[in-house]
C-alpha positions in Angstrom: 7.1 -29.0 -35.6 10.5 -28.1 -36.9 11.0 -29.4 -40.6 14.8 -29.8 -41.8 13.8 -30.3 -45.2 13.2 -27.1 -47.9 11.4 -24.1 -46.9 9.1 -25.9 -44.2 11.6 -24.9 -41.6 11.1 -21.1 -42.1 7.4 -21.5 -42.4 7.2 -23.3 -39.1 9.4 -21.0 -37.6 7.2 -18.1 -38.6 4.0 -19.9 -37.4 5.5 -20.5 -34.0 6.8 -16.8 -33.8 2.9 -15.9 -34.8 1.5 -18.1 -32.1 3.8 -16.6 -29.4 3.0 -13.0 -30.4 -1.0 -13.6 -30.4 -0.4 -15.5 -27.0 1.7 -12.6 -25.5 -0.8 -9.8 -26.9 -3.6 -11.8 -25.5 -2.1 -12.0 -22.1 -1.6 -8.3 -22.0 -5.3 -7.5 -23.3 -6.6 -9.8 -20.5 -4.4 -8.3 -17.8 -5.1 -4.6 -18.7 -9.0 -5.4 -18.7 -8.6 -6.9 -15.5 -6.8 -4.0 -14.2 -9.5 -1.7 -15.4 -12.3 -3.6 -13.9 -10.8 -3.9 -10.5 -9.9 0.0 -10.9 -13.4 0.5 -11.6 -14.7 -1.7 -8.7 -12.6 -0.1 -6.1 -13.7 3.2 -7.3 -17.5 2.1 -6.8 -16.7 0.8 -3.4 -14.8 3.8 -2.1 -17.5 6.4 -3.4 -20.2 4.0 -1.5 -18.5 3.5 1.6 -16.8 6.8 2.1 -18.5 9.9 3.7 -19.7 12.8 1.5 -16.9 15.1 0.0 -16.5 18.4 2.0 -17.9 21.5 0.3 -16.4 24.8 0.4 -18.7 25.8 3.3 -17.6 22.9 5.6 -13.9 23.2 5.1 -12.4 24.9 8.3 -11.2 28.4 7.6 -7.4 29.1 8.0 -6.5 30.8 11.1 -5.2 34.6 10.8 -1.8 35.7 11.4 -1.4 37.1 14.9 -1.1 40.7 15.1 2.1 42.1 16.5 -0.1 44.2 19.1 -1.8 41.1 20.6 -5.2 42.4 19.6 -6.1 38.8 18.6 -5.7 37.7 22.2 -8.3 40.5 23.6 -5.9 42.4 25.4 -3.2 44.6 24.3 0.9 43.7 24.8 2.8 46.2 26.9 5.0 48.4 24.5 8.0 47.9 26.5 7.6 44.1 26.2 7.1 44.5 22.5 10.2 46.7 22.4 12.4 44.1 24.3 11.4 41.1 22.0 11.8 42.8 18.9 15.3 44.0 20.0 16.1 40.3 21.1 15.1 39.3 17.7 16.9 41.7 16.0 20.2 41.0 18.0 19.8 37.4 17.4 19.4 37.7 13.8 22.5 39.9 13.6 24.5 37.8 15.5 23.6 34.6 13.8 25.0 35.8 10.2 
């Protein structure tokens, strides 16, 4: 296809570049279309075979933080034990720094 004489070389080179560009753009369009279709197919399959989405009522509630008095256990903590634990934590934090 390459012609050496005159301006035919430039025209042939230009047409080859145009053909290559169209081939590349066509390849990209086909790839992206295939990607979109595959994504939609996976979305349909996942929505069909997965269970129902959880609603606000069916979500587990977050547990509340325990109270220092131990009331969440249904019994009270001995104030001496609480004082001892508090002192131990305070001493640990003081010596760690």
